[in-house]
C-alpha positions in Angstrom: 55.5 136.6 100.3 54.5 134.6 97.4 53.3 131.5 99.3 50.4 133.7 100.7 49.4 134.5 97.5 46.5 132.2 97.3 44.7 133.9 100.5 45.9 137.6 99.9 43.4 138.4 96.8 40.4 136.7 98.3 41.4 139.1 101.6 41.6 141.7 99.6 38.3 141.3 97.6 36.3 140.8 101.0 37.9 143.7 102.9 37.3 146.1 100.2 33.6 145.0 99.6 32.9 145.0 103.0 33.8 148.5 103.4 31.6 149.7 100.6 28.7 147.7 101.8 29.6 149.5 105.4 29.5 153.0 104.1 26.4 152.1 102.3 24.5 150.7 105.2 25.3 153.6 107.2 23.6 155.7 104.2 20.5 153.2 103.7 19.8 152.1 107.3 20.0 148.5 109.3 16.6 147.5 107.4 16.8 143.7 105.8 17.3 145.2 102.1 20.3 147.1 103.6 21.6 144.0 104.9 21.2 141.8 101.8 23.1 144.7 99.9 26.1 144.0 102.4 26.4 140.3 102.2 25.9 140.0 98.8 29.0 141.8 97.7 30.8 140.3 100.1 30.5 136.9 98.8 31.0 138.6 95.2 34.5 139.9 96.5 35.6 136.6 97.7 34.9 134.7 94.8 36.2 137.5 92.5 39.2 137.6 94.7 39.7 133.7 94.9 39.4 133.7 90.8 42.4 136.4 90.4 44.6 134.5 93.2 44.4 131.5 91.0 44.9 132.8 87.9 48.2 134.9 89.1 49.3 131.5 91.2 49.0 129.4 88.1 51.0 132.5 85.6 53.8 132.3 88.6 54.1 128.8 88.7 54.1 128.4 84.8 56.9 131.3 84.6 59.1 129.4 87.3 58.8 125.9 85.6 59.7 127.9 82.2 62.8 129.3 84.1 64.0 126.1 85.5 63.4 124.2 82.4 65.8 126.8 80.5 68.5 126.5 83.3 68.1 122.6 82.9 69.0 123.1 79.1 71.8 125.7 79.7 73.5 123.5 82.0 73.2 120.5 79.7 74.5 122.8 76.8 77.6 124.0 79.1 78.5 120.4 79.9 78.0 119.3 76.3 80.3 122.2 75.3 82.8 121.5 77.9 83.1 117.7 77.2 83.1 118.6 73.4 86.3 120.8 73.4 88.0 118.3 75.8 87.3 115.3 73.1 90.8 114.2 72.0 89.4 113.7 68.3 88.5 116.5 66.0 84.5 116.9 66.0 82.4 118.9 63.8 78.5 119.2 63.3 76.9 119.6 59.6 73.5 120.1 58.2 71.9 118.3 55.3 74.0 120.4 52.9 77.2 120.3 54.8 77.2 123.4 56.1 78.9 123.3 59.7 77.3 124.1 62.7 79.5 123.1 65.6 83.3 122.3 65.9 85.3 121.7 68.6 89.4 122.6 69.4 90.9 119.5 68.4 89.2 120.2 64.8 90.9 123.7 64.8 94.0 121.8 65.6 94.1 118.9 63.3 93.2 121.3 60.0 95.1 124.2 61.4 92.3 126.7 61.4 90.0 129.2 63.3 86.5 128.8 64.0 85.3 131.7 61.8 87.3 129.9 58.9 84.9 127.2 59.3 81.5 127.8 60.9 78.5 128.9 58.9 80.5 127.7 55.6 80.4 124.4 53.6 82.8 121.8 55.3 83.6 120.0 51.7 84.6 124.0 50.6 87.2 124.2 53.3 88.9 120.7 53.9 87.6 118.5 51.1 89.0 120.0 48.0 89.3 116.9 45.6 86.6 114.8 44.3 86.0 111.9 47.0 82.8 109.8 48.2 83.0 111.9 51.7 80.0 114.4 50.8 78.1 111.7 49.1 78.3 109.5 52.1 77.5 112.3 54.5 74.2 113.6 52.3 73.2 109.9 51.5 74.4 106.8 53.2 73.4 106.8 57.2 76.8 104.7 58.2 78.7 105.2 61.4 82.3 104.6 59.6 83.4 106.3 56.5 86.8 104.9 56.2 90.1 106.9 55.7 90.4 109.9 53.6 93.1 112.5 52.7 91.7 116.2 53.4 93.2 119.4 53.8 94.0 122.0 56.3 93.7 125.5 55.7 96.9 126.1 54.3 96.5 123.2 51.6 98.7 120.7 53.4 97.1 117.1 52.6 96.5 115.0 55.7 95.2 111.6 56.2 92.5 111.3 58.7 89.6 108.3 60.1 86.2 109.7 59.7 83.4 108.5 61.5 79.9 109.6 61.2 76.7 109.8 63.7 73.4 110.7 62.2 71.5 113.1 64.9 67.9 115.1 64.9 70.4 118.3 65.0 72.6 117.6 62.2 75.1 114.8 60.9 78.1 114.9 63.2 81.6 113.7 62.3 84.7 112.9 64.0 87.9 113.2 62.7 91.6 111.0 64.0 94.8 111.8 62.3 95.8 108.3 60.9 99.6 109.4 60.9 99.4 110.1 64.6 97.6 106.7 65.1 99.8 104.6 63.1 103.0 106.3 64.7 101.5 105.9 68.7 100.6 102.3 67.9 104.1 101.5 66.6 105.7 103.3 69.6 103.6 101.1 71.9 104.2 98.1 70.2 108.2 98.6 70.5 107.5 99.7 73.9 106.0 96.5 74.6 108.8 94.2 73.2 111.8 96.6 73.9 113.9 98.6 76.9 114.0 102.0 75.9 117.6 102.7 77.0 119.5 100.4 74.6 116.4 99.6 72.0 117.3 95.7 72.5 114.4 92.9 73.2 113.1 93.3 76.9 113.7 89.8 78.7 110.2 88.4 78.1 110.3 89.2 74.3 113.9 87.9 73.9 113.0 84.8 76.1 110.3 83.7 73.8 112.8 83.6 70.8 115.3 81.9 72.9 112.9 79.5 73.6 112.1 79.1 70.2 115.5 78.4 69.5 116.0 75.6 72.5 112.5 74.2 71.2 114.0 73.4 67.7 116.9 72.1 69.4 115.2 69.6 71.3 113.4 68.3 68.4 116.1 68.9 65.6 119.2 67.3 67.3 121.5 68.6 64.3 120.8 72.1 65.2 123.2 74.1 67.3 122.4 77.2 68.8 124.4 79.3 71.2 123.5 81.3 74.2 126.1 84.4 75.0 126.5 86.4 78.2 128.7 89.9 78.1 129.6 91.4 81.1 131.6 94.5 81.1 134.6 94.2 83.6 134.8 96.7 86.3 132.3 99.0 84.5 131.4 100.9 88.0 134.9 102.6 87.8 133.6 104.7 84.7 130.5 106.0 87.2 132.4 106.5 90.1 135.7 108.1 88.3 133.9 109.8 85.5 130.0 110.6 86.2 126.9 108.4 85.9 126.2 110.3 82.8 129.4 109.2 81.1 128.6 105.4 82.4 125.1 105.7 80.4 126.9 107.2 77.4 129.4 104.1 77.2 126.7 102.0 77.7 124.6 103.1 74.8 127.8 103.1 72.2 128.8 100.0 73.5 125.4 98.6 72.7 125.4 99.9 69.3 128.9 98.4 68.8 127.3 95.0 69.7 124.2 95.0 67.6 126.7 96.0 64.6 129.1 93.3 65.5 126.5 90.3 66.1 124.2 92.2 62.6 121.2 90.9 64.3 119.9 93.4 67.3 116.7 91.3 67.7 119.1 88.7 68.9 120.5 90.9 71.6 119.1 91.8 75.2 120.3 93.7 78.1 120.1 91.5 80.9 121.3 94.1 83.7 123.5 97.5 84.3 126.6 96.3 82.5 125.4 92.8 81.0 124.3 91.6 77.6 123.3 88.5 76.0 122.6 87.2 72.7 122.1 84.0 70.8 123.5 82.7 67.5 121.6 80.3 65.1 122.9 77.3 63.3 126.4 77.3 64.2 128.6 74.3 65.3 130.8 74.4 68.8 134.1 75.6 66.7 132.4 78.2 64.7 131.0 79.4 68.2 134.3 79.2 69.8 136.0 81.2 66.9 133.3 83.8 67.1 133.3 84.3 70.8 137.2 85.1 70.5 136.7 87.4 67.3 134.1 89.4 69.6 135.9 89.3 72.6 138.9 91.1 70.7 136.5 93.8 69.1 135.0 94.3 72.5 138.0 94.9 74.2 139.2 97.6 71.4 136.3 99.1 71.7 136.2 102.9 73.2 134.2 106.1 73.2 134.7 109.5 75.0 132.3 111.9 76.7 133.3 114.6 78.8 136.9 114.9 77.6 137.4 111.5 78.7 138.1 108.4 76.8 136.5 105.2 78.0 137.2 101.8 77.3 136.9 98.8 79.7 137.5 95.0 78.9 134.9 92.4 78.8 134.2 88.5 79.8 132.1 86.5 77.8 130.4 83.2 78.4 128.7 80.8 76.0 126.3 77.9 76.4 124.6 75.7 74.0 121.1 75.7 73.7 120.7 72.1 73.3 118.2 69.1 74.9 121.1 68.4 77.7 119.6 71.3 79.7 116.2 71.1 80.6 114.8 74.7 80.0 115.6 78.1 78.8 116.6 79.1 82.6 119.1 76.5 82.6 120.7 77.9 79.6 120.5 81.0 80.8 122.3 79.7 84.0 124.9 77.7 82.2 125.8 80.8 80.3 126.1 82.9 83.3 128.3 80.0 85.2 130.6 80.2 82.0 131.0 83.9 82.1 131.7 84.2 86.1 134.6 81.4 85.4 136.1 83.6 82.7 135.9 86.3 84.9 137.4 84.4 88.1 140.0 83.0 85.6 141.7 86.7 85.1 138.9 88.3 83.1 139.1 89.2 79.4 138.6 85.8 78.4 135.5 83.3 76.7 134.6 80.5 78.5 131.7 78.0 77.4 129.9 76.1 79.8 130.1 72.0 79.7 128.6 70.4 82.5 131.1 67.3 82.1 134.0 69.5 83.1 134.8 69.7 86.9 134.7 73.2 87.0 131.5 73.3 86.0 130.2 70.3 87.9 129.2 71.8 90.9 127.6 74.7 89.1 125.3 72.0 87.3 124.2 70.3 90.7 123.3 73.8 91.9 121.3 74.6 88.9 119.4 71.1 89.4 118.7 72.3 93.0 117.4 75.8 92.1 114.2 74.0 90.8 113.8 71.8 94.0 114.3 75.4 96.3 111.7 77.1 94.0 109.4 74.5 94.2 109.8 74.4 98.1 109.5 77.8 98.4 106.2 77.8 96.3 104.6 74.3 98.0 105.9 75.3 101.5 108.1 72.1 101.5 110.7 73.9 104.4 110.7 72.6 107.6 112.4 73.8 110.9 114.2 71.5 113.2 115.6 72.4 116.4 119.0 71.6 117.9 119.7 72.4 121.9 122.6 74.4 123.2 123.5 73.3 126.7 125.1 75.0 129.4 128.8 73.4 130.1 129.7 75.6 133.3 127.7 76.1 136.4 125.8 79.2 136.8 125.2 79.5 133.1 121.3 79.2 133.2 119.2 77.2 131.2 120.6 77.1 127.7 119.1 77.6 124.5 118.3 76.0 120.8 119.6 77.1 117.5 116.5 76.6 114.9 117.7 75.0 111.7 116.1 75.2 108.2 115.6 71.5 106.1 113.9 70.9 102.7 111.9 68.0 101.4 111.9 67.4 97.8 108.6 66.6 96.1 109.0 63.0 96.6 109.2 63.6 100.6 113.1 63.0 101.0 114.7 65.4 103.4 117.5 67.3 101.9 119.8 68.9 103.8 120.8 72.5 104.5 124.3 71.7 103.1 123.0 70.6 99.9 120.8 73.6 99.0 122.3 76.3 100.9 125.2 77.1 98.5 122.9 76.8 95.5 120.6 79.3 97.3 123.4 81.7 97.8 124.7 81.2 94.4 121.4 82.2 92.5 120.1 84.7 95.1 117.0 82.8 96.8 118.5 83.1 100.2 116.4 86.5 100.7 113.2 84.3 100.2 114.5 81.8 102.8 115.5 84.0 105.3 112.3 85.6 105.3 110.3 82.1 105.4 112.5 81.1 108.3 112.1 84.2 110.7 108.5 84.0 109.9 107.8 80.2 110.7 110.4 80.4 113.4 108.8 83.3 115.6 105.2 81.2 114.5 106.4 78.3 116.2 108.2 80.2 119.4 104.5 81.7 120.1 102.6 78.6 119.6 105.3 76.9 122.0 105.5 79.5 124.7 105.9 77.2 127.7 109.2 75.9 125.6 110.9 79.5 125.1 110.4 79.8 128.8 112.3 76.9 129.5 115.4 78.6 127.3 117.3 81.4 128.0 117.4 82.2 124.0 116.8 80.6 120.6 119.0 81.4 117.6 117.9 81.9 114.1 120.3 81.8 111.3 120.5 84.5 108.9 122.2 84.3 105.8 124.9 87.2 104.6 122.8 88.5 101.8 120.7 89.7 104.9 123.0 92.8 105.4 122.8 93.6 101.5 119.0 93.9 101.4 117.6 97.8 102.0 114.4 96.4 103.5 115.4 93.3 105.3 116.1 95.1 108.7 112.7 96.8 108.2 111.2 93.6 107.7 112.9 92.0 110.9 112.2 95.1 113.1 108.4 94.8 112.2 108.5 91.3 112.9 109.7 91.0 116.1 107.8 94.4 117.3 104.8 92.7 115.7 105.2 89.3 117.7 104.3 88.7 121.1 107.6 87.3 122.2 110.5 88.9 124.7 112.9 90.1 122.4 115.6 89.1 124.8 115.0 85.3 123.9 115.3 86.1 120.3 118.9 85.5 119.1 120.1 86.0 115.5 123.2 84.1 114.1 125.3 85.6 111.3 128.6 84.2 109.9 131.9 85.4 110.7 132.5 85.6 106.6 129.5 87.3 105.6 129.8 90.1 109.2 133.6 90.8 107.9 132.5 91.1 104.1 130.0 93.7 104.8 131.5 94.9 107.9 129.9 98.6 108.3 126.4 97.1 107.2 126.5 94.2 109.4 127.4 96.5 112.3 124.7 98.9 111.5 122.0 96.1 111.1 123.0 94.7 114.5 122.8 98.1 116.1 119.2 98.4 114.7 118.1 95.0 115.9 119.7 95.3 119.1 117.8 98.2 120.2 114.5 95.9 120.5 116.2 93.8 122.8 117.2 90.9 120.7 120.6 89.1 121.0 123.4 88.4 118.3 125.8 85.5 117.8 128.7 85.1 115.6 128.7 82.1 113.7 131.8 79.9 112.5 134.3 82.0 114.5 137.7 81.3 114.0 137.5 80.4 110.1 138.4 84.2 109.2 141.6 85.6 108.5 141.2 88.6 110.5 138.9 87.3 113.5 140.4 89.2 116.5 140.9 92.1 114.6 137.3 92.4 113.6 135.9 90.8 116.8 135.9 94.1 119.2 134.0 95.9 116.4 130.9 93.8 116.7 128.7 94.2 119.4 127.6 90.6 119.3 126.4 88.7 122.8 128.0 85.1 121.9 130.6 83.4 119.9 130.0 80.5 118.1 133.4 78.5 117.8 133.7 76.9 114.6 133.5 73.0 114.8 136.5 72.2 112.3 138.7 73.5 116.1 136.2 71.4 118.4 136.0 68.0 116.3 139.0 65.8 117.8 139.8 68.8 120.3 141.2 66.5 122.7 144.1 65.3 120.5 144.8 68.2 118.6 147.0 70.8 120.5 146.9 73.7 118.1 142.9 73.3 118.2 143.2 73.4 121.9 145.5 76.5 122.1 142.9 78.4 119.4 140.0 77.6 121.5 141.6 78.8 124.8 142.4 82.2 123.0 139.1 82.8 121.7 137.6 82.3 125.3 140.3 84.3 127.1 139.2 87.0 124.6 135.6 86.7 124.9 135.8 86.9 128.4 137.5 90.3 128.3 135.0 91.3 125.9 132.1 89.9 128.1 130.9 87.7 125.4 130.0 84.1 126.2 131.4 81.5 124.1 129.3 78.0 122.2 131.5 75.3 121.0 130.1 73.6 117.8 129.9 70.0 117.0 130.6 68.7 120.2 130.7 64.9 119.7 132.4 63.3 122.2 132.4 63.0 126.2 136.3 63.8 126.1 135.8 66.9 124.3 133.6 68.1 127.0 136.2 67.3 129.2 138.4 69.8 127.6 136.0 72.4 126.6 134.9 72.5 130.5 138.7 72.6 131.6 138.7 75.7 128.9 135.7 77.1 130.8 133.5 77.3 127.4 130.0 78.7 128.4 128.0 76.7 126.1 128.0 73.5 124.0 126.3 72.1 120.7 126.7 68.9 118.8 125.5 65.4 118.9 126.9 64.7 122.4 124.3 66.9 123.5 121.4 66.7 121.2 120.5 65.7 117.4 118.4 68.3 115.6 114.9 67.0 115.2 111.6 68.6 113.6 109.7 71.2 115.8 106.2 70.3 116.1 
């Protein structure tokens, strides 16, 4: 209705005046004088109505604008109050005399008081009971930061706070932060940045920096001898499995404290893994390091603690490695100590061993350590490449045969490194997972780009390492890659070694079943090398058996190998599994293999591996 106000009052004035004039006209008659008495009042009524309407409309608009302005101010005040109350620092607004005008909840908590104790009262009489510069600064100098002061809670207890000052048109705004809490939180953050919380030792990154400093000193000062040790708790999982995981955690914490006590410098210790610790000694000779290692071994083997009414005790194995320029980096030093510790465990456990690249037992490990850097560079620089080798049918009616995809590597100079040189190092130092994924991705990409080659073959096999079964997400990764590819799944055959399959029997069987659901095939590689080959063969749902090359090489002259291959072939026929003979190199061997009814042959007599293009 308010939208019609500009028209309502003029219309009302017009109607009222015209009604009055109408009755006047009836009384006076319809002469000219009477007509003027009718028109003039009408005009006056309209003008009067317009003036009244304009005044009323202006008044209503002014009232509406005032209401909207008040609502905006109310909303701003509400937001300001909400922000003030949630602000983590204590906030207080005072006038020029120090009278408190406004406070927030954090202020009340900091000084342990209620709003009635502070609002409307002089702030300095409440919290600043000793002479200080705070009152003078607030009343005089317009600084933004006052500094740190000892103020007082309502009960008189002192509290050290950092005070900041912000002048405003409505008074002086003060913010208060408890210095004690700030220092504590900063120290806590600094500690967690450099330490792992479970045992309180340096984390790997911080500890590595300390060891690298020692390594750098060893490289410049050849008289300086430092040693890195690794302590591995033998059969620690027995505590977790026979007592409880809580008891295992209790043992680890007590063991860590005892280790720190024996070493005397907790900042030199790092927890590498669940039950593996490492520490370093500075400025000691090889003889001193050996003596210390033996004494520590005896002390740690004698250590015991109790939890849940059970006595907990384990032995340890210790490996040591000199931090010297002979080993090219910190990683090589750590790997050397790891190799020495592993050798101690392999030698019977509860022993101390020191790494020496000149000793026979470490020479192979040293070569693998050198190979690790090449593998890492190949993964980062795309220096791996694929080769293919034909698998031909030897019996009629066995189809078109297949091809095995092999992985090779180049070093940074371009020289080819054979799989036999880098695969053992990759397996030892847990790099096979990355290589497996690279091979699968690249092999499937090549097959998609060479569809005509794939169509001319019955299957193309890809090798998987034994580590694949122990990776929780590798089966999902392989499943996803196969589903997303445009390849017929039945063309894909994945090879797993007999040794790896037997070692992780249940996991291998579950893995094979999951991938075979897509239509893929599986081959059991290097068959015959295991101790229980035939016992496990019936349990693996494979499609092909690749007879190990040690039985095929020189088979024409070895009657024992002939009988072993014949028995493998007979059992494979019963299981409806096809056989592939590896490393066939002579025509004479082909004759024997054909007589034994082997299905496929692979070897230099058929085809030599060549790069896939």
